[in-house]
C-alpha positions as CSV (number, residue, x, y, z in Angstrom):
1,M,0.0,0.1,0.0
2,P,2.7,2.6,0.7
3,A,4.3,1.8,-2.7
4,A,0.9,2.2,-4.3
5,R,0.4,5.6,-2.6
6,A,3.9,6.7,-3.6
7,S,3.3,5.8,-7.3
8,S,-0.1,7.6,-7.2
9,A,1.6,10.6,-5.9
10,V,4.3,10.6,-8.6
11,L,1.6,10.2,-11.3
12,G,-0.3,13.1,-9.9
13,W,2.6,15.5,-10.1
14,P,2.0,18.6,-12.3
15,R,3.4,18.5,-15.8
16,A,6.0,21.1,-15.0
17,V,7.4,19.1,-12.1
18,K,7.5,15.9,-14.2
19,R,9.4,17.7,-16.9
20,A,11.9,19.2,-14.4
21,V,12.5,15.7,-13.0
22,V,13.3,14.4,-16.5
23,V,15.6,17.3,-17.2
24,A,17.5,16.6,-13.9
25,T,17.6,12.9,-14.7
26,D,19.2,13.7,-18.1
27,V,21.8,15.9,-16.4
28,L,22.7,13.2,-14.1
29,L,22.9,10.7,-17.0
30,S,25.2,13.0,-18.9
31,L,27.5,13.2,-15.9
32,A,27.5,9.4,-15.5
33,A,28.2,8.9,-19.2
34,T,31.1,11.3,-18.9
35,W,32.5,9.4,-15.9
36,L,32.1,6.1,-17.7
37,A,33.7,7.4,-20.8
38,F,36.8,8.6,-18.9
39,T,37.0,5.3,-17.0
40,L,36.8,3.2,-20.2
41,R,39.2,5.5,-22.1
42,L,41.8,5.7,-19.4
43,D,41.3,2.0,-18.4
44,T,41.0,2.9,-14.6
45,L,38.4,4.1,-12.2
46,H,38.2,7.8,-12.9
47,W,38.4,10.7,-10.5
48,P,38.5,14.1,-12.4
49,E,41.6,16.2,-12.5
50,Q,41.3,19.9,-12.4
51,D,41.2,20.5,-16.2
52,Q,38.7,17.6,-16.7
53,W,35.9,19.2,-14.8
54,A,35.2,21.4,-17.8
55,V,33.9,18.3,-19.7
56,Y,31.5,17.6,-16.8
57,T,30.2,21.1,-17.1
58,V,30.0,21.2,-20.9
59,A,28.1,17.9,-21.3
60,P,24.8,18.9,-19.6
61,L,25.0,22.4,-20.9
62,L,25.1,21.0,-24.5
63,S,22.7,18.1,-24.1
64,V,19.7,19.8,-22.4
65,P,19.3,22.6,-25.0
66,V,19.6,20.0,-27.8
67,F,17.0,17.8,-26.3
68,V,14.7,20.8,-25.9
69,R,15.2,21.7,-29.5
70,F,14.2,18.2,-30.6
71,G,11.1,18.2,-28.4
72,L,12.1,15.3,-26.3
73,Y,10.7,16.9,-23.1
74,R,7.2,17.2,-24.7
75,A,7.0,13.5,-25.3
76,I,4.8,11.3,-23.1
77,F,6.7,8.4,-21.8
78,R,3.6,6.2,-21.8
79,Y,3.3,6.5,-25.6
80,T,7.0,6.5,-26.5
81,G,7.5,4.8,-29.8
82,V,9.9,4.3,-32.7
83,A,9.5,8.0,-33.7
84,T,10.5,9.3,-30.3
85,L,13.5,6.9,-30.1
86,L,14.7,8.0,-33.5
87,A,14.4,11.7,-32.5
88,T,16.5,10.9,-29.4
89,A,19.2,9.3,-31.6
90,K,19.3,12.4,-33.9
91,A,19.5,14.7,-30.9
92,I,22.5,12.8,-29.4
93,A,24.1,12.7,-32.9
94,L,24.0,16.5,-33.0
95,Y,25.1,16.7,-29.4
96,A,28.1,14.5,-30.3
97,L,29.2,16.9,-33.0
98,M,28.9,19.8,-30.6
99,L,30.9,17.9,-28.0
100,L,33.6,17.0,-30.4
101,A,33.8,20.6,-31.4
102,A,34.0,21.7,-27.7
103,L,36.8,19.1,-26.9
104,A,38.8,20.4,-29.9
105,V,38.6,24.0,-28.6
106,M,39.7,22.6,-25.1
107,Q,42.7,20.8,-26.6
108,N,43.7,24.0,-28.5
109,A,43.4,25.8,-25.2
110,G,46.0,23.4,-23.7
111,L,43.7,20.9,-21.9
112,S,45.6,17.9,-23.1
113,V,44.2,15.7,-20.3
114,V,41.0,15.6,-22.1
115,P,41.2,12.9,-25.0
116,R,39.4,13.8,-28.1
117,S,38.1,10.2,-28.5
118,L,35.9,11.1,-25.5
119,G,33.7,13.0,-28.0
120,I,32.6,9.7,-29.6
121,L,32.6,7.4,-26.5
122,Q,30.6,9.6,-24.1
123,P,27.7,10.3,-26.6
124,L,27.4,6.5,-27.3
125,I,27.2,5.7,-23.6
126,F,24.8,8.7,-23.0
127,L,22.5,7.4,-25.8
128,L,22.4,3.9,-24.2
129,L,21.6,5.5,-20.8
130,V,18.9,7.9,-22.0
131,L,17.2,5.0,-24.1
132,A,17.3,2.7,-21.0
133,S,15.8,5.4,-18.8
134,R,12.9,6.0,-21.3
135,T,12.3,2.3,-21.7
136,L,12.2,1.7,-17.9
137,A,9.9,4.7,-17.4
138,R,7.5,3.4,-20.0
139,A,7.5,-0.1,-18.5
140,W,6.8,1.4,-15.1
141,L,4.0,3.5,-16.4
142,D,2.4,0.6,-18.2
143,G,2.6,-1.4,-15.0
144,Q,0.8,1.3,-13.1
145,A,-1.8,1.5,-15.8
146,R,-2.4,-2.2,-15.8
147,R,-2.9,-2.1,-12.0
148,G,-6.0,-0.1,-12.6
149,L,-7.4,-2.5,-15.2
150,R,-8.9,-6.0,-14.8
151,A,-6.8,-9.0,-15.6
152,P,-6.1,-9.0,-19.4
153,R,-8.1,-11.4,-21.4
154,R,-6.3,-14.4,-23.0
155,L,-6.4,-14.0,-26.7
156,M,-5.3,-15.9,-29.9
157,V,-5.3,-14.4,-33.4
158,Y,-6.9,-16.6,-36.2
159,G,-4.7,-15.5,-39.2
160,A,-1.0,-15.0,-39.3
161,G,-1.0,-12.7,-42.3
162,Q,-0.4,-9.0,-42.5
163,A,-3.7,-8.0,-40.8
164,G,-3.1,-10.5,-38.0
165,A,0.5,-9.4,-37.4
166,E,-0.6,-5.7,-37.4
167,A,-3.4,-6.4,-35.1
168,A,-1.1,-8.3,-32.7
169,A,1.4,-5.4,-32.8
170,A,-1.4,-3.0,-31.9
171,L,-2.3,-5.2,-29.0
172,L,1.3,-5.5,-27.8
173,N,2.0,-1.8,-28.1
174,G,-1.3,-0.4,-26.8
175,Q,-3.3,-0.4,-23.7
176,Q,-5.9,-3.1,-24.9
177,P,-6.7,-5.5,-22.0
178,Y,-5.5,-8.6,-23.9
179,R,-2.7,-11.0,-23.5
180,L,-1.6,-12.5,-26.9
181,L,-1.0,-16.3,-26.6
182,G,-0.4,-17.2,-30.2
183,F,-1.6,-17.4,-33.8
184,I,-3.7,-19.9,-35.8
185,D,-3.2,-20.2,-39.5
186,D,-4.1,-22.8,-42.2
187,D,-0.8,-22.2,-44.0
188,A,1.5,-25.2,-43.1
189,A,4.5,-23.1,-44.0
190,K,3.7,-20.7,-41.2
191,V,2.9,-23.3,-38.5
192,G,5.7,-23.5,-35.9
193,R,7.1,-20.1,-36.7
194,S,7.0,-17.1,-34.4
195,I,5.5,-13.7,-34.8
196,H,6.0,-11.0,-32.2
197,G,7.5,-13.6,-30.0
198,V,4.5,-16.0,-30.0
199,R,4.0,-19.2,-32.0
200,V,1.8,-20.0,-34.9
201,F,-0.3,-23.1,-34.5
202,A,-2.3,-25.3,-36.9
203,P,-6.1,-25.1,-36.6
204,R,-6.4,-28.7,-35.5
205,E,-4.5,-27.8,-32.3
206,L,-7.0,-25.1,-31.3
207,P,-9.4,-27.2,-29.0
208,T,-6.3,-28.5,-27.1
209,L,-4.7,-24.9,-26.9
210,V,-8.1,-23.4,-25.6
211,A,-8.1,-25.9,-22.8
212,R,-4.5,-25.8,-21.9
213,L,-3.9,-22.0,-22.2
214,H,-7.3,-21.0,-20.9
215,V,-8.0,-19.0,-24.1
216,Q,-10.9,-16.6,-23.7
217,D,-11.0,-14.8,-27.0
218,I,-10.3,-15.5,-30.7
219,L,-9.7,-12.6,-33.0
220,L,-10.7,-13.4,-36.5
221,A,-8.0,-11.5,-38.6
222,I,-8.7,-12.8,-42.1
223,P,-10.4,-9.7,-43.8
224,S,-9.7,-11.1,-47.3
225,A,-11.2,-14.5,-46.7
226,A,-14.4,-15.5,-48.7
227,R,-17.6,-15.8,-46.8
228,E,-17.7,-19.5,-47.2
229,R,-14.3,-19.9,-45.6
230,R,-15.2,-17.5,-42.7
231,N,-18.3,-19.6,-42.1
232,Q,-16.3,-22.7,-42.0
233,I,-14.0,-21.3,-39.4
234,L,-16.8,-19.9,-37.3
235,N,-18.5,-23.3,-37.4
236,S,-15.3,-24.9,-36.1
237,L,-15.1,-22.2,-33.3
238,Q,-18.7,-22.5,-32.3
239,P,-18.3,-25.5,-30.0
240,L,-15.3,-23.9,-28.2
241,P,-15.9,-21.8,-25.0
242,V,-14.4,-18.6,-26.5
243,H,-15.6,-15.2,-27.5
244,V,-15.1,-14.6,-31.1
245,R,-14.3,-11.1,-32.4
246,T,-13.3,-9.8,-35.8
247,L,-11.3,-7.2,-37.7
248,P,-13.1,-5.0,-40.3
249,S,-13.5,-6.2,-43.8
250,L,-10.8,-5.7,-46.4
251,A,-12.9,-3.1,-48.2
252,D,-13.2,-1.1,-44.9
253,L,-9.5,-1.4,-44.2
254,A,-8.6,-0.3,-47.8
255,S,-11.0,2.7,-47.7
256,G,-9.5,4.1,-44.5
257,R,-12.8,4.1,-42.7
258,V,-11.4,1.9,-40.0
259,S,-8.0,0.7,-38.7
260,V,-6.7,-2.8,-37.8
261,Q,-7.0,-1.7,-34.2
262,D,-10.8,-1.6,-34.5
263,I,-11.5,-5.0,-33.0
264,H,-15.3,-5.5,-32.7
265,E,-18.1,-8.1,-32.4
266,L,-18.7,-10.4,-35.4
267,D,-20.1,-8.6,-38.4
268,I,-23.8,-9.2,-39.0
269,E,-22.8,-10.9,-42.3
270,D,-20.9,-13.5,-40.3
271,L,-24.2,-14.4,-38.6
272,L,-26.0,-14.6,-42.0
273,G,-24.5,-18.0,-42.9
274,R,-24.4,-17.3,-46.7
275,E,-22.4,-15.3,-49.2
276,P,-23.8,-11.7,-49.6
277,V,-25.2,-11.0,-53.0
278,P,-22.7,-9.0,-55.0
279,P,-23.9,-5.8,-56.6
280,R,-23.6,-5.0,-60.3
281,P,-22.1,-1.6,-60.6
282,E,-23.7,-0.7,-63.9
283,L,-27.1,-1.4,-62.4
284,L,-26.4,0.6,-59.3
285,A,-25.5,3.7,-61.3
286,R,-28.5,3.6,-63.7
287,N,-31.2,6.2,-63.1
288,L,-29.2,8.0,-60.5
289,A,-26.2,10.0,-61.9
290,G,-27.1,13.6,-62.4
291,R,-30.7,13.0,-61.3
292,T,-32.9,14.4,-58.6
293,V,-33.8,11.5,-56.3
294,L,-36.4,11.4,-53.6
295,I,-36.1,9.0,-50.7
296,T,-39.1,8.7,-48.3
297,G,-38.3,7.4,-44.9
298,A,-34.8,8.7,-45.4
299,G,-33.9,8.5,-41.7
300,G,-34.8,4.8,-41.3
301,S,-32.5,1.8,-41.6
302,I,-33.3,1.0,-45.3
303,G,-33.9,4.6,-46.3
304,G,-30.6,5.8,-44.7
305,E,-28.6,3.1,-46.4
306,L,-30.3,4.0,-49.7
307,C,-29.2,7.6,-49.2
308,R,-25.5,6.6,-48.6
309,Q,-25.4,4.3,-51.6
310,I,-27.2,6.7,-54.0
311,L,-24.9,9.6,-52.9
312,R,-21.9,7.7,-54.1
313,E,-23.5,7.4,-57.6
314,R,-23.3,11.3,-58.0
315,P,-26.9,12.4,-58.2
316,A,-27.5,16.1,-58.7
317,R,-29.8,16.4,-55.7
318,L,-31.1,14.1,-52.9
319,V,-34.5,15.0,-51.4
320,L,-34.8,13.4,-48.0
321,L,-38.3,13.0,-46.6
322,D,-39.1,11.8,-43.1
323,H,-41.8,12.5,-40.5
324,S,-39.2,12.2,-37.6
325,E,-37.3,15.4,-37.0
326,F,-34.4,13.6,-35.2
327,A,-34.0,10.9,-37.8
328,L,-34.1,13.5,-40.6
329,Y,-31.5,15.7,-38.8
330,S,-29.2,12.7,-38.2
331,I,-29.2,11.4,-41.8
332,H,-28.9,15.0,-43.2
333,E,-25.8,15.6,-41.0
334,E,-24.3,12.2,-41.9
335,L,-24.7,12.7,-45.6
336,Q,-23.2,16.2,-45.5
337,G,-20.0,14.6,-43.9
338,L,-20.0,11.8,-46.5
339,A,-20.5,14.3,-49.4
340,A,-17.5,16.3,-48.1
341,R,-15.3,13.2,-47.8
342,L,-16.2,12.1,-51.4
343,G,-15.8,15.5,-52.8
344,S,-19.4,15.4,-54.0
345,S,-21.3,18.5,-55.0
346,V,-24.8,16.9,-54.5
347,E,-27.5,19.1,-53.1
348,L,-29.1,17.8,-50.0
349,V,-32.7,18.8,-49.3
350,P,-34.2,17.7,-45.9
351,V,-38.0,17.7,-46.0
352,L,-39.9,17.3,-42.8
353,G,-43.3,15.7,-43.6
354,S,-45.6,12.7,-43.8
355,V,-46.6,10.7,-46.8
356,V,-50.1,10.7,-45.4
357,H,-50.5,14.4,-46.5
358,Y,-51.0,14.6,-50.2
359,A,-50.9,18.4,-50.4
360,R,-47.3,18.4,-48.9
361,L,-46.2,15.7,-51.4
362,A,-47.7,17.6,-54.3
363,A,-45.8,20.7,-53.3
364,L,-42.6,18.8,-52.9
365,F,-42.8,17.3,-56.4
366,Q,-43.7,20.7,-57.9
367,R,-40.8,22.4,-56.1
368,W,-38.0,19.8,-56.6
369,Q,-39.3,17.7,-59.5
370,P,-37.6,14.4,-58.6
371,T,-37.2,12.0,-61.5
372,T,-36.6,8.9,-59.3
373,V,-38.5,7.9,-56.2
374,Y,-37.5,5.3,-53.6
375,H,-40.5,4.8,-51.2
376,A,-39.1,3.4,-47.8
377,A,-41.5,5.1,-45.4
378,A,-43.6,2.5,-43.8
379,Y,-44.7,1.1,-40.4
380,K,-43.1,-2.3,-40.4
381,H,-43.2,-3.8,-36.9
382,V,-45.8,-6.5,-36.9
383,P,-47.1,-6.4,-33.3
384,L,-47.2,-2.5,-33.2
385,V,-49.1,-2.3,-36.4
386,E,-51.4,-5.0,-35.2
387,V,-52.5,-3.0,-32.2
388,N,-52.5,0.3,-34.3
389,A,-54.1,-1.1,-37.4
390,A,-55.6,2.2,-38.6
391,E,-52.3,4.1,-38.5
392,G,-50.7,1.2,-40.2
393,V,-53.2,1.3,-43.1
394,M,-53.1,5.1,-43.3
395,N,-49.3,5.2,-43.6
396,N,-48.7,2.1,-45.6
397,V,-51.6,2.2,-47.9
398,L,-52.8,5.8,-48.1
399,G,-49.1,7.0,-47.9
400,T,-48.2,4.9,-51.0
401,L,-51.3,6.1,-52.9
402,N,-50.6,9.7,-52.2
403,L,-46.9,9.4,-53.2
404,A,-47.7,7.4,-56.3
405,R,-50.4,10.0,-57.3
406,A,-47.9,12.9,-56.6
407,A,-45.2,11.2,-58.6
408,I,-47.6,10.8,-61.6
409,A,-48.6,14.5,-61.4
410,G,-45.0,15.6,-61.0
411,G,-43.8,13.6,-64.0
412,A,-41.4,11.3,-62.1
413,E,-39.9,8.7,-64.4
414,H,-39.1,5.8,-61.9
415,F,-40.9,4.9,-58.6
416,V,-39.7,1.9,-56.5
417,L,-41.6,0.6,-53.4
418,I,-39.7,-1.2,-50.6
419,S,-42.0,-4.1,-49.8
420,T,-41.7,-7.2,-47.6
421,D,-42.1,-11.0,-47.7
422,K,-44.9,-10.5,-45.1
423,A,-47.0,-9.2,-48.0
424,V,-47.3,-12.8,-49.3
425,R,-50.3,-14.6,-47.9
426,P,-50.3,-12.2,-44.9
427,T,-51.5,-13.1,-41.5
428,N,-51.2,-9.6,-40.0
429,V,-52.3,-6.1,-40.9
430,M,-48.7,-4.9,-41.6
431,G,-48.3,-7.5,-44.3
432,A,-51.8,-7.0,-45.7
433,S,-51.3,-3.2,-45.9
434,K,-48.0,-3.7,-47.8
435,R,-49.7,-6.1,-50.2
436,V,-52.4,-3.4,-50.9
437,A,-49.6,-1.0,-51.5
438,E,-48.1,-3.4,-54.1
439,L,-51.6,-3.7,-55.7
440,I,-51.8,0.1,-56.0
441,L,-48.6,0.3,-57.9
442,Q,-49.4,-2.8,-60.1
443,A,-52.7,-1.3,-61.0
444,L,-51.3,2.2,-61.8
445,A,-48.5,0.7,-63.8
446,A,-51.0,-0.8,-66.2
447,E,-52.7,2.5,-66.8
448,T,-51.6,5.2,-69.2
449,Q,-54.5,7.5,-68.2
450,V,-55.3,7.4,-64.5
451,D,-58.7,8.5,-63.3
452,F,-58.4,9.5,-59.6
453,E,-62.1,10.6,-59.5
454,A,-62.9,7.5,-57.4
455,L,-60.7,8.8,-54.6
456,A,-62.5,10.9,-52.0
457,D,-60.3,14.0,-52.2
458,A,-59.2,13.8,-55.9
459,G,-62.0,15.6,-57.5
460,A,-62.3,15.0,-61.3
461,E,-58.5,14.6,-61.7
462,T,-57.3,12.5,-64.6
463,R,-53.5,12.2,-65.2
464,T,-51.3,10.9,-68.0
465,N,-49.0,8.3,-66.4
466,H,-45.3,8.3,-67.6
467,T,-44.0,6.8,-64.3
468,R,-42.5,3.4,-64.3
469,F,-43.7,1.7,-61.1
470,S,-41.9,-1.3,-59.5
471,M,-41.6,-2.9,-56.1
472,V,-38.9,-4.9,-54.4
473,R,-39.8,-7.6,-51.9
474,F,-37.3,-9.1,-49.5
475,G,-37.1,-10.7,-46.1
476,N,-35.9,-9.5,-42.7
477,V,-33.0,-7.1,-42.7
478,L,-30.2,-8.0,-40.2
479,G,-29.2,-5.0,-38.1
480,S,-32.2,-2.7,-38.9
481,S,-34.1,-1.0,-36.1
482,G,-36.2,-3.6,-34.2
483,S,-34.6,-6.5,-35.9
484,V,-33.7,-9.7,-34.0
485,V,-29.8,-9.4,-34.0
486,P,-29.6,-6.1,-32.1
487,L,-32.3,-7.5,-29.7
488,F,-30.3,-10.6,-29.1
489,R,-27.1,-8.5,-28.5
490,R,-28.9,-6.4,-25.9
491,Q,-30.3,-9.5,-24.2
492,L,-26.8,-11.1,-24.2
493,A,-25.3,-7.9,-22.5
494,A,-28.0,-8.1,-19.9
495,G,-27.3,-11.8,-19.1
496,G,-30.2,-13.1,-20.9
497,P,-32.5,-14.8,-21.6
498,L,-32.7,-14.6,-25.4
499,T,-36.4,-14.7,-26.4
500,V,-37.6,-16.7,-29.4
501,T,-41.3,-16.7,-30.3
502,H,-41.3,-20.3,-31.4
503,A,-38.8,-23.1,-31.6
504,E,-39.6,-23.7,-35.4
505,V,-39.9,-20.1,-36.5
506,T,-37.8,-19.3,-39.6
507,R,-37.0,-16.2,-41.6
508,Y,-35.2,-15.1,-44.7
509,F,-32.4,-12.7,-43.8
510,M,-30.3,-10.1,-45.7
511,T,-28.0,-7.3,-44.7
512,I,-29.0,-3.6,-44.9
513,A,-26.4,-3.1,-47.6
514,E,-27.7,-6.0,-49.6
515,A,-31.3,-4.7,-49.2
516,A,-30.4,-1.2,-50.5
517,Q,-28.3,-2.6,-53.3
518,L,-31.2,-4.8,-54.4
519,V,-33.6,-1.9,-54.4
520,L,-31.3,0.2,-56.5
521,Q,-30.5,-2.6,-59.0
522,A,-34.0,-3.9,-59.3
523,G,-35.4,-0.4,-59.9
524,A,-32.9,0.0,-62.7
525,M,-34.3,-3.1,-64.4
526,A,-38.0,-2.2,-64.0
527,Q,-40.3,-2.4,-67.0
528,G,-43.5,-1.3,-65.1
529,G,-45.5,-3.2,-62.5
530,D,-42.6,-5.5,-61.7
531,V,-42.4,-7.4,-58.4
532,F,-38.7,-8.2,-57.8
533,V,-37.6,-10.8,-55.2
534,L,-34.1,-11.9,-54.2
535,D,-33.0,-15.5,-54.2
536,M,-32.0,-15.5,-50.5
537,G,-31.0,-19.1,-50.2
538,Q,-32.3,-21.1,-47.3
539,P,-34.3,-19.5,-44.5
540,V,-32.7,-19.3,-41.1
541,K,-34.2,-20.8,-38.0
542,I,-34.3,-18.0,-35.3
543,L,-33.5,-20.5,-32.6
544,D,-30.3,-21.6,-34.4
545,L,-29.3,-17.9,-34.8
546,A,-29.8,-17.4,-31.1
547,M,-27.7,-20.5,-30.2
548,R,-25.0,-19.3,-32.7
549,M,-24.8,-15.8,-31.1
550,I,-24.5,-17.3,-27.6
551,D,-21.8,-19.8,-28.7
552,L,-19.7,-17.2,-30.6
553,S,-19.9,-14.9,-27.6
554,G,-17.9,-17.5,-25.6
555,L,-20.9,-18.4,-23.5
556,R,-22.9,-21.6,-23.2
557,V,-26.7,-22.2,-23.5
558,R,-28.4,-23.0,-20.2
559,D,-31.1,-25.6,-20.6
560,A,-32.5,-28.7,-18.9
561,G,-29.4,-30.7,-20.2
562,H,-26.9,-28.0,-19.3
563,P,-28.2,-26.3,-16.1
564,E,-24.6,-24.9,-15.6
565,G,-24.8,-22.8,-18.8
566,D,-24.6,-19.0,-19.0
567,I,-27.6,-17.9,-21.1
568,A,-31.0,-19.3,-21.3
569,V,-33.2,-19.3,-24.5
570,T,-36.9,-18.7,-23.7
571,V,-39.7,-19.6,-26.1
572,T,-42.4,-16.9,-25.6
573,G,-45.1,-18.0,-28.2
574,L,-46.0,-16.5,-31.5
575,R,-47.1,-12.9,-31.4
576,P,-50.4,-11.8,-32.9
577,G,-50.2,-11.9,-36.7
578,E,-46.9,-13.7,-36.7
579,K,-46.2,-16.7,-39.0
580,L,-43.9,-19.6,-38.5
581,Y,-42.6,-19.4,-42.1
582,E,-42.3,-16.4,-44.5
583,E,-42.6,-16.6,-48.3
584,L,-41.4,-14.4,-51.1
585,L,-43.6,-15.5,-53.9
586,I,-47.5,-15.5,-54.3
587,G,-47.3,-17.2,-57.7
588,N,-44.9,-19.7,-59.2
589,D,-42.1,-19.7,-61.9
590,P,-40.5,-16.3,-61.4
591,E,-38.5,-15.0,-64.4
592,P,-34.8,-14.4,-64.4
593,T,-33.4,-10.8,-64.8
594,E,-30.0,-9.3,-65.7
595,H,-28.9,-10.1,-62.2
596,P,-28.5,-13.9,-61.4
597,R,-29.9,-13.5,-57.9
598,I,-32.8,-11.1,-58.7
599,L,-36.0,-12.6,-59.9
600,R,-39.1,-11.1,-61.4
601,A,-42.4,-12.5,-60.0
602,Q,-45.5,-13.1,-62.0
603,E,-48.5,-12.2,-59.9
604,E,-52.1,-11.4,-60.7
605,H,-53.5,-8.1,-59.6
606,L,-56.6,-5.9,-59.8
607,T,-57.2,-3.2,-62.4
608,W,-57.3,0.4,-61.3
609,A,-61.0,0.6,-62.0
610,A,-61.6,-2.4,-59.7
611,L,-59.2,-1.4,-57.0
612,A,-60.1,2.4,-56.6
613,P,-63.6,2.0,-55.0
614,P,-62.7,-0.4,-52.2
615,L,-59.4,1.5,-51.7
616,R,-61.4,4.7,-51.0
617,E,-63.6,2.8,-48.6
618,L,-60.5,1.3,-46.8
619,T,-58.8,4.7,-46.3
620,T,-62.2,6.1,-45.1
621,A,-62.6,3.3,-42.6
622,A,-59.1,3.8,-41.4
623,R,-59.6,7.5,-40.9
624,H,-62.7,6.9,-38.8
625,G,-61.3,4.0,-36.9
626,E,-63.9,1.5,-38.2
627,S,-61.9,-1.6,-37.4
628,G,-64.4,-4.3,-38.5
629,R,-65.0,-2.6,-41.8
630,M,-61.3,-2.0,-42.3
631,L,-60.4,-5.7,-41.7
632,N,-63.2,-6.9,-44.0
633,L,-61.9,-4.6,-46.8
634,L,-58.4,-5.9,-46.3
635,Q,-59.6,-9.5,-46.6
636,Q,-61.5,-8.5,-49.7
637,L,-58.6,-6.8,-51.4
638,V,-55.9,-9.4,-50.3
639,P,-56.9,-13.0,-51.0
640,G,-55.5,-15.3,-48.3
641,F,-55.3,-12.6,-45.6
642,K,-56.5,-14.3,-42.4
643,T,-56.8,-12.6,-39.0
644,D,-59.0,-13.0,-36.0
645,G,-59.1,-9.3,-35.7
646,V,-59.3,-9.4,-31.9
647,L,-56.3,-7.4,-31.0
648,C,-56.7,-5.0,-34.0
649,A,-60.3,-4.4,-33.0
650,S,-59.5,-3.9,-29.3
651,A,-56.9,-1.2,-30.2
652,M,-59.4,0.9,-32.2
653,P,-61.3,3.7,-30.8
């Protein structure tokens, strides 16, 4: 305890006091170096003669000003690195030249008892003493810093390439709470060798190493590996009691957005279990460069990612529409920063408003005249829409109708709706409302002259339709607001349990980036009335996803067979309107497109003349909160929509 109090007192000294102590130490070191140089040169223990005292005076008088000039007293010992050591060597080299000159002057003045070779020997000894003092000081400071930290976690790096070596160097040179135990690599030529003083092992040795060395963390440092290989490695690590972390992707490292020191939890793509769908650059750029583009729901997960990707395609103007002030402010600020980094001159127009208000949309189209529209504004959370059914219908159905009508009136060329797999044979109001939104666009796409007279507030309005409508239907988006992965991560951080609605529930998954790229590429291929779907591979069982996240966090599932486990998984029961399985197609035999993983669905729909009257009744029922009538109309418009309507009706006024 006295030693700890003393070290705390030293660390608490003012900066000026610390600098004075370092200067005094260097003065003493210069005197010690001078004594050692005399002793070695004269081959006897040295006691200065009268004329030799001049050297003891000159040495510190020369060294301290040189060190000040090179900024050595501004350096922080705790972060001393190669650059500081090089600066020290340069300073002492200059000091040596000055000392040689001083000794020459002394000899010319008749001080023959001072050998000229002292001008080489003394600076070399002085350099060694100064470097030793800095190294010891840093070691002591690191030790004091570690005393305030918890015990370092025992870590191995999977990947002995450049990224793994640089990550290990960052761990060894920084203050990260890790202890590096070794590397794992598939390359037999690297196995048995040493990097940064630790050995490279083969993957087959990992289970034994985890048990013997008590490994707690594995850092996946293979940013260039294909998704299939990463999944193989993750599957091999899943049974081990280790927490798996990762480095950023190779694209992120190359772009400079992150550094190799940014160790983080596994990417959402690592949990997806399949290779992400690669984009086609020529499709991404189509309909965007030099255009005015409108994104509704711009502050949401999908809308925000659409904004980021569209901005990179150099549009002339981005019009951002959102009804949330904070979400709109956030995405506008982010895009301004992104535009500045890309050197883009795009005009960013933040518009606060709701798609439910047609007059606001009409004024927007008249003022900014967008040529391409991406409609991402929707209420999407099934349980919330189920208990707020009228608002869900108003936003998802009337909002889409208003925006489509404004796009036709404003002469927009392309209109893309972001839809959902829950629109296929829906069992909830959210899915049914999104299917009606699809029906609206399919009906409008088939009309060259659209008569809006059947709508309650449209008057005798008839519009010539030059807008190409399409919609993109995909599954759950990993990492979006309210999605299952962020929920599971919060539950893991809280100690569990992870909640799953049913042991057999499955979902299709894609990443936010994939979803946005799909929307942009599909919209570029639209012919009019298209329903695009993504070949998303096999659906993922939510229970398996929960188990995978627990295992890769270094924890173990707690159940009846393993009561000593860390995290329990609780089955809570299906929520109102929730299905066990989701589908992407209503019909069969989808057509291929220019993109091998994007399909065009062939689905029947109503004509505008048949759709408009019940559509007017539906929006009127939603406005007045007539739940029974609203649900009946949804069932009439959407074949296969089944709901007991109990929860929906109970939530209506």
